[in-house]
C-alpha positions as CSV (number, residue, x, y, z in Angstrom):
1,M,42.2,-24.9,-5.5
2,Q,39.0,-26.4,-7.1
3,L,35.9,-25.0,-5.3
4,S,33.9,-28.1,-3.5
5,S,31.4,-29.5,-5.9
6,R,29.4,-30.7,-3.1
7,T,28.4,-27.2,-1.9
8,R,26.6,-26.3,-5.0
9,P,23.1,-25.5,-4.1
10,T,19.9,-27.4,-6.0
11,V,18.1,-24.3,-6.8
12,T,16.4,-22.9,-9.9
13,K,18.9,-20.0,-10.7
14,L,22.5,-20.8,-9.2
15,P,23.9,-18.2,-7.1
16,V,28.0,-17.7,-8.0
17,L,31.1,-18.8,-5.9
18,Q,32.8,-15.4,-6.4
19,Y,35.9,-17.0,-3.8
20,G,37.1,-19.7,-2.0
21,C,38.9,-19.6,1.2
22,R,42.1,-21.8,2.5
23,T,44.8,-21.9,4.9
24,V,48.5,-21.4,4.1
25,A,51.4,-22.2,5.8
26,G,53.8,-19.5,5.0
27,P,53.6,-16.0,3.5
28,Q,51.7,-15.1,0.5
29,E,53.0,-11.6,-0.4
30,G,51.2,-10.0,2.4
31,N,47.6,-11.2,1.5
32,E,46.8,-13.3,4.2
33,I,44.1,-12.1,6.3
34,S,42.5,-13.5,9.7
35,F,38.5,-13.4,10.5
36,N,37.7,-11.8,13.6
37,Y,34.5,-12.3,15.5
38,L,32.2,-9.4,15.1
39,S,28.7,-9.8,16.1
40,E,25.7,-12.6,15.5
41,G,21.9,-12.8,15.1
42,G,19.5,-15.6,15.7
43,A,20.7,-17.5,12.6
44,N,24.1,-15.9,11.7
45,Y,27.8,-15.4,13.0
46,V,29.5,-12.3,11.3
47,F,33.1,-11.9,11.1
48,S,35.4,-8.9,10.0
49,I,38.3,-9.3,7.8
50,D,41.6,-8.0,8.9
51,P,45.1,-8.4,8.1
52,W,47.0,-11.3,9.7
53,N,48.9,-10.3,12.3
54,Q,52.4,-12.3,12.7
55,L,52.4,-11.4,16.4
56,D,49.5,-13.6,17.0
57,R,50.7,-16.8,15.9
58,R,47.9,-18.7,17.2
59,R,45.8,-17.9,14.3
60,P,46.1,-19.3,10.8
61,R,47.2,-17.5,8.0
62,I,44.2,-17.3,5.7
63,I,44.0,-16.3,2.1
64,F,41.1,-15.7,-0.5
65,V,41.5,-17.3,-3.9
66,T,39.8,-17.6,-7.3
67,N,38.6,-20.9,-8.9
68,T,41.8,-21.1,-10.9
69,G,43.9,-20.9,-7.2
70,S,45.1,-17.2,-7.7
71,V,45.7,-15.4,-4.7
72,V,43.0,-12.6,-4.4
73,P,44.8,-9.5,-3.3
74,K,43.7,-8.7,0.4
75,N,42.7,-5.1,-0.3
76,Q,39.8,-6.6,-2.3
77,V,38.2,-8.5,0.8
78,L,39.5,-5.8,3.5
79,G,36.6,-3.4,4.6
80,K,34.1,-6.4,4.1
81,V,32.6,-8.8,6.7
82,M,32.1,-12.6,6.3
83,R,28.4,-14.2,7.2
84,I,28.1,-17.6,8.0
85,S,24.8,-19.7,8.6
86,K,24.3,-21.0,12.4
87,G,22.1,-23.9,10.7
88,V,19.4,-23.0,12.4
89,L,16.1,-24.8,11.6
90,K,13.7,-22.8,9.3
91,T,16.3,-20.8,8.1
92,L,18.1,-20.7,4.6
93,N,21.8,-21.9,4.2
94,S,23.9,-18.9,2.3
95,Q,23.5,-20.7,-1.2
96,E,19.6,-20.5,-0.8
97,V,19.9,-16.6,0.6
98,I,21.9,-15.6,-2.5
99,S,19.5,-17.7,-5.0
100,G,16.5,-15.8,-3.1
101,L,18.2,-12.5,-3.6
102,L,18.8,-13.0,-7.1
103,T,15.4,-14.9,-8.1
104,E,12.8,-13.1,-5.8
105,I,14.2,-9.8,-3.7
106,I,16.1,-8.1,-6.3
107,P,12.9,-8.0,-8.9
108,L,11.2,-5.8,-6.3
109,F,13.2,-3.1,-6.3
110,E,13.9,-3.3,-10.4
111,L,10.3,-1.9,-10.8
112,P,9.8,1.7,-11.3
113,N,9.3,3.6,-8.2
114,F,5.6,3.9,-8.1
115,S,5.9,7.6,-6.2
116,T,7.8,9.2,-9.2
117,K,8.2,9.2,-12.7
118,N,11.0,6.9,-13.9
119,T,14.3,8.9,-13.9
120,S,16.5,6.1,-15.5
121,S,18.7,7.3,-18.1
122,A,19.3,6.2,-21.7
123,L,20.1,2.3,-21.7
124,N,23.2,1.5,-20.1
125,T,25.0,-0.9,-22.5
126,K,27.7,-1.6,-20.2
127,Q,28.9,-5.4,-20.3
128,I,28.8,-7.8,-17.9
129,P,32.3,-8.9,-16.6
130,T,33.0,-12.3,-17.1
131,S,33.8,-14.1,-14.1
132,T,36.8,-16.2,-13.6
133,L,34.6,-19.0,-11.9
134,P,32.8,-21.7,-13.9
135,T,29.0,-20.5,-13.4
136,S,26.6,-18.7,-15.4
137,R,25.6,-15.3,-13.1
138,L,27.7,-13.2,-10.7
139,V,25.8,-12.7,-7.7
140,S,27.8,-9.0,-7.3
141,L,25.0,-6.7,-8.3
142,K,27.4,-4.6,-9.8
143,A,27.6,-6.9,-12.8
144,L,23.5,-6.9,-13.3
145,P,22.5,-4.9,-16.4
146,T,21.8,-1.3,-15.3
147,N,19.3,-0.4,-18.0
148,R,17.0,-2.8,-16.1
149,M,17.1,-1.2,-12.8
150,N,15.8,2.3,-11.3
151,P,18.7,3.3,-9.9
152,T,17.1,5.3,-6.7
153,L,16.1,2.1,-5.4
154,T,18.9,-0.8,-6.6
155,Q,21.5,1.4,-5.5
156,H,20.3,0.2,-1.9
157,L,20.9,-3.5,-2.0
158,M,24.0,-4.8,-0.9
159,E,26.5,-6.7,-2.8
160,H,26.6,-10.4,-1.8
161,E,29.4,-12.7,-2.9
162,G,29.5,-16.4,-2.2
163,V,32.5,-17.7,-0.7
164,D,33.5,-21.4,0.0
165,L,34.9,-22.4,3.2
166,P,36.5,-25.4,3.6
167,S,36.4,-27.2,6.8
168,E,39.6,-26.1,8.4
169,V,38.4,-22.5,7.9
170,I,35.2,-23.2,9.6
171,Q,36.9,-24.7,12.4
172,E,38.8,-21.3,12.8
173,L,35.6,-19.4,12.7
174,Y,34.0,-21.4,15.4
175,D,37.2,-21.3,18.1
176,E,37.0,-17.6,17.1
177,V,33.5,-17.0,18.2
178,Y,34.3,-18.8,21.2
179,Q,37.6,-17.1,22.2
180,K,35.5,-13.8,21.8
181,S,32.5,-14.8,23.8
182,S,33.3,-17.2,26.5
183,H,33.5,-14.7,29.2
184,M,29.8,-14.5,28.7
185,G,29.5,-18.1,29.6
186,R,29.4,-19.5,25.8
187,E,30.2,-23.2,25.3
188,R,32.3,-24.1,22.4
189,I,30.1,-24.7,19.4
190,T,29.4,-28.1,18.7
191,L,27.9,-28.0,15.3
192,K,29.1,-30.4,12.9
193,V,32.3,-28.9,11.2
194,E,31.9,-29.2,7.4
195,A,32.5,-27.2,4.3
196,Q,29.7,-24.5,3.7
197,W,29.6,-21.4,1.8
198,G,29.7,-17.9,3.4
199,I,28.5,-14.6,2.1
200,L,31.0,-11.2,1.8
201,L,28.9,-8.4,2.6
202,P,29.9,-4.8,2.9
203,N,31.0,-3.8,6.4
204,L,28.6,-1.1,7.4
205,S,30.0,-0.5,10.7
206,S,31.2,3.0,12.0
207,V,34.4,4.1,11.2
208,P,35.9,6.4,14.1
209,G,36.9,9.9,12.7
210,K,35.3,9.1,9.5
211,S,31.4,7.7,9.0
212,L,28.7,7.1,11.4
213,T,25.9,4.3,10.7
214,I,22.5,4.4,12.3
215,E,20.0,1.3,12.1
216,V,16.5,2.1,11.1
217,K,13.7,-0.7,11.2
218,P,11.2,-0.2,8.5
219,K,9.1,-3.1,9.8
220,W,5.2,-3.2,9.5
221,L,4.9,-0.1,7.7
222,E,0.8,-0.5,7.5
223,Q,-1.4,-1.8,10.2
224,S,-1.9,-5.8,10.2
225,R,-5.0,-6.8,8.5
226,K,-5.8,-9.0,11.4
227,A,-5.7,-6.2,14.1
228,P,-8.9,-5.7,15.8
229,Q,-10.8,-2.3,15.0
230,D,-10.4,-0.9,18.2
231,A,-6.7,-1.5,18.3
232,Y,-4.6,1.1,20.0
233,R,-1.7,-0.2,18.8
234,C,0.1,-1.0,15.4
235,R,1.5,-4.5,14.5
236,N,5.0,-3.6,15.4
237,C,4.4,-1.8,18.8
238,A,1.8,-4.6,19.8
239,L,4.7,-7.1,19.3
240,R,7.1,-4.8,21.3
241,A,4.7,-4.4,24.1
242,S,4.3,-8.2,24.2
243,K,7.9,-8.5,25.0
244,P,9.7,-8.3,28.2
245,A,11.2,-4.9,29.2
246,E,15.0,-5.9,28.8
247,D,14.2,-7.3,25.1
248,K,13.4,-3.9,24.2
249,Q,15.1,-1.3,22.4
250,N,16.2,2.0,24.1
251,A,15.7,4.1,21.2
252,Y,12.2,3.0,19.6
253,L,10.3,4.6,16.8
254,C,7.1,3.6,16.1
255,P,7.7,2.3,12.2
256,L,4.2,4.1,10.9
257,Y,6.2,7.5,11.6
258,L,8.6,6.4,9.2
259,V,6.1,6.5,6.2
260,A,4.1,9.7,7.8
261,G,7.5,11.4,7.6
262,N,6.5,13.1,10.9
263,A,9.9,15.2,11.6
264,S,8.9,16.5,15.1
265,V,8.9,12.6,16.2
266,I,11.7,11.2,14.0
267,Q,14.3,14.1,14.6
268,P,14.4,13.5,18.5
269,W,14.9,9.7,17.7
270,V,17.8,10.1,15.2
271,K,19.5,12.5,17.8
272,R,19.5,9.3,20.2
273,K,20.3,6.9,17.8
274,V,23.4,9.3,16.7
275,L,24.4,9.6,20.5
276,D,24.4,5.9,20.9
277,A,26.3,5.6,17.8
278,F,29.0,7.9,18.6
279,G,29.1,6.4,22.2
280,T,30.4,3.3,20.7
281,L,33.6,4.7,19.1
282,P,36.8,5.3,20.8
283,E,36.9,9.1,20.2
284,P,35.7,12.2,22.5
285,Q,32.1,12.9,21.9
286,P,31.8,15.4,19.1
287,E,30.9,19.2,19.4
288,Q,27.2,19.6,19.8
289,K,26.9,21.6,16.7
290,M,28.3,18.1,14.8
291,V,25.4,16.1,16.3
292,E,22.7,18.4,15.0
293,N,24.1,18.8,11.6
294,I,24.3,15.0,11.5
295,T,20.7,14.6,12.9
296,D,19.2,17.4,10.7
297,H,20.8,15.5,7.6
298,I,19.7,12.1,8.4
299,T,16.1,13.4,9.7
300,H,15.6,14.9,6.2
301,Y,17.2,12.0,4.1
302,I,14.3,10.0,6.1
303,V,11.4,12.6,6.1
304,A,11.9,14.1,2.1
305,G,14.9,12.6,0.6
306,K,16.1,9.3,-0.9
307,G,15.3,7.5,2.5
308,H,11.6,8.3,2.4
309,R,11.2,7.3,-1.4
310,L,12.9,3.8,-0.5
311,I,10.5,3.4,2.9
312,S,7.6,4.4,0.8
313,H,8.6,1.8,-2.0
314,I,8.8,-0.9,0.9
315,K,5.4,0.0,2.2
316,H,4.1,0.0,-1.3
317,Q,5.9,-3.7,-1.9
318,Q,4.3,-4.8,1.5
319,V,0.7,-3.9,1.0
320,R,0.7,-5.2,-2.4
321,L,2.3,-8.4,-1.6
322,D,-0.1,-8.8,1.4
323,T,-3.0,-8.3,-1.0
324,E,-1.8,-11.1,-3.2
325,A,-1.3,-13.5,-0.2
326,E,-4.8,-13.0,1.1
327,L,-7.3,-15.9,0.7
328,K,-10.1,-15.6,-1.2
329,Q,-13.6,-16.4,-0.5
330,G,-14.2,-20.2,-0.4
331,E,-9.7,-20.8,-0.3
332,T,-8.8,-22.6,2.7
333,A,-4.9,-23.1,1.9
334,L,-2.4,-20.8,0.1
335,T,-1.5,-21.4,-3.5
336,A,2.3,-21.4,-4.4
337,K,2.0,-18.0,-5.5
338,Q,0.3,-16.7,-2.5
339,E,2.6,-18.5,-0.2
340,T,5.3,-16.7,-2.0
341,S,3.9,-13.4,-1.8
342,L,3.5,-14.0,2.0
343,R,7.1,-14.9,2.2
344,L,8.2,-11.9,0.6
345,A,6.1,-10.0,2.3
346,M,7.1,-11.2,5.5
347,T,11.0,-10.4,4.4
348,L,10.2,-6.9,3.9
349,K,8.5,-6.8,7.4
350,D,11.6,-7.9,8.6
351,C,14.3,-5.7,7.0
352,S,16.8,-3.1,8.2
353,L,17.8,0.2,6.7
354,Y,21.5,1.2,7.4
355,I,22.3,5.0,7.2
356,K,25.9,6.0,6.6
357,V,27.0,9.7,7.0
358,S,30.6,10.4,6.3
359,Y,30.9,13.0,8.7
360,S,34.6,13.8,7.7
361,D,33.3,15.6,4.7
362,K,32.2,18.9,5.6
363,D,29.0,18.2,3.1
364,L,27.9,14.9,5.6
365,P,27.2,12.9,2.4
366,I,24.5,9.9,3.1
367,E,24.7,6.5,1.8
368,S,22.4,3.7,2.8
369,W,21.6,0.3,2.2
370,L,19.2,-2.4,3.1
371,G,19.9,-5.6,5.4
372,D,18.4,-8.7,6.5
373,L,16.8,-9.2,3.2
374,D,16.8,-13.0,3.5
375,F,14.1,-14.7,1.3
376,K,12.0,-16.3,4.6
377,S,11.6,-19.9,4.7
378,P,8.0,-21.5,4.0
379,Q,8.5,-23.5,7.5
380,K,8.1,-20.3,9.2
381,I,4.4,-19.8,7.8
382,K,2.3,-21.6,10.4
383,G,4.4,-19.8,13.2
384,W,3.5,-16.3,11.8
385,G,0.0,-17.1,12.0
386,L,0.4,-18.4,15.5
387,K,2.1,-15.3,16.6
388,E,-0.3,-12.8,15.0
389,T,-3.3,-15.0,16.9
390,A,-1.3,-14.7,20.0
391,L,-1.0,-11.1,19.6
392,V,-5.1,-10.4,19.1
393,D,-5.8,-12.8,21.6
394,G,-3.6,-11.6,24.4
395,G,-4.8,-7.9,23.8
396,W,-1.5,-6.7,23.1
397,Y,-2.9,-4.5,20.3
398,T,-5.9,-3.1,22.5
399,Q,-4.6,-2.8,26.0
400,R,-3.9,0.9,27.3
401,D,-1.1,0.2,29.8
402,V,1.8,-2.2,29.7
403,G,3.5,-2.4,32.8
404,G,2.8,1.4,33.5
405,E,4.9,2.6,30.4
406,R,3.8,4.6,27.6
407,L,4.3,3.0,24.3
408,D,4.8,5.7,21.4
409,C,2.9,4.4,18.7
410,M,1.5,6.6,16.1
411,I,-1.9,4.8,16.2
412,S,-2.4,5.2,20.0
413,A,-0.9,8.7,19.8
414,A,-3.5,9.6,17.4
415,R,-6.2,8.2,19.5
416,D,-5.1,10.1,22.6
417,E,-5.0,13.3,20.8
418,N,-8.7,12.9,19.5
419,V,-9.8,12.0,23.3
420,A,-7.7,15.3,24.5
421,L,-9.6,17.2,21.8
422,H,-13.2,15.5,22.7
423,H,-12.6,16.2,26.3
424,S,-11.4,20.3,25.9
């Protein structure tokens, strides 16, 4: 099977197709798989990859192949997820996402950690593996020369692998979304069925009896430059305050606490996240001691461990890029460099940190990955400015009470504490 040339992206640094997919009529030595609808965001659908079940004959057999047509053993793709674009306006397609990762995002994490000495070992001369696909550079981060990277940072970047998906596989994915979510009133997807790229990513879901994953949002880690001087909330808390109550997360943490490393605030929040994550697993609730141990490990990771170093680096890059993107005196429009810096800053302000604890291991080892690092489209720039203006003009930075609820922003907590001390 030759991978479709019509799907090659027109970008300056070509991403690489690691695999292709195709449907088959008969057995392929047990390497057939099925895609199962897992979740979705505003711009993408996500599917788990599972062994094909012969009891469900309505589902086509699908295999992964190399560019030469060789069947890929299913064990190479099981345990990963497939992401495809919804084709939403002002979002990038999969080729552009992978290209942006290679050209713009990875270099932000190749820089030496600004807060620690560069502890990289001697030059690693490991050879970059040769791809069977006819392109010049692999998407896999494992294939990048490790001597150029600070391992304390780049180990948190997820491997992205490009997959060529023909129209018949895309149709199967659309049908799967409808079958799994039609009970919620969803209508059939009416998007044009045509070949596109998908992105193969690690599956970071919790695994019953083995591991637990929680999501941390290291969003605006410093106050917005446009916030009023008398702001009672940080930028992220102001945005949250402006949303309807039903859109707000139950377990919320002001991102400024992440940078401050305030264990007394972070620990109870982590415990809620851990209990919520266990609540989604088909197994009995763990003993209290297990919950406390996992909570303590994650809290230390965020407050003083590798997680804190990563969060501090993200803040450093957010601030640096914001500074580069700021209009200078007399300037009325962003230069190309300023526009790129703004897009990168906003990308980092919308990322997620996934923290995984292997609780089947008595040492409770922790791994973490950054997700949602798609390089933001330049078409979003105007909307960012309008949103910031709406927050300022709507008083969301300065209002003391919103719907009678207390919003636990670090800025508001500090202001309230100062007022209490003044009146005591």
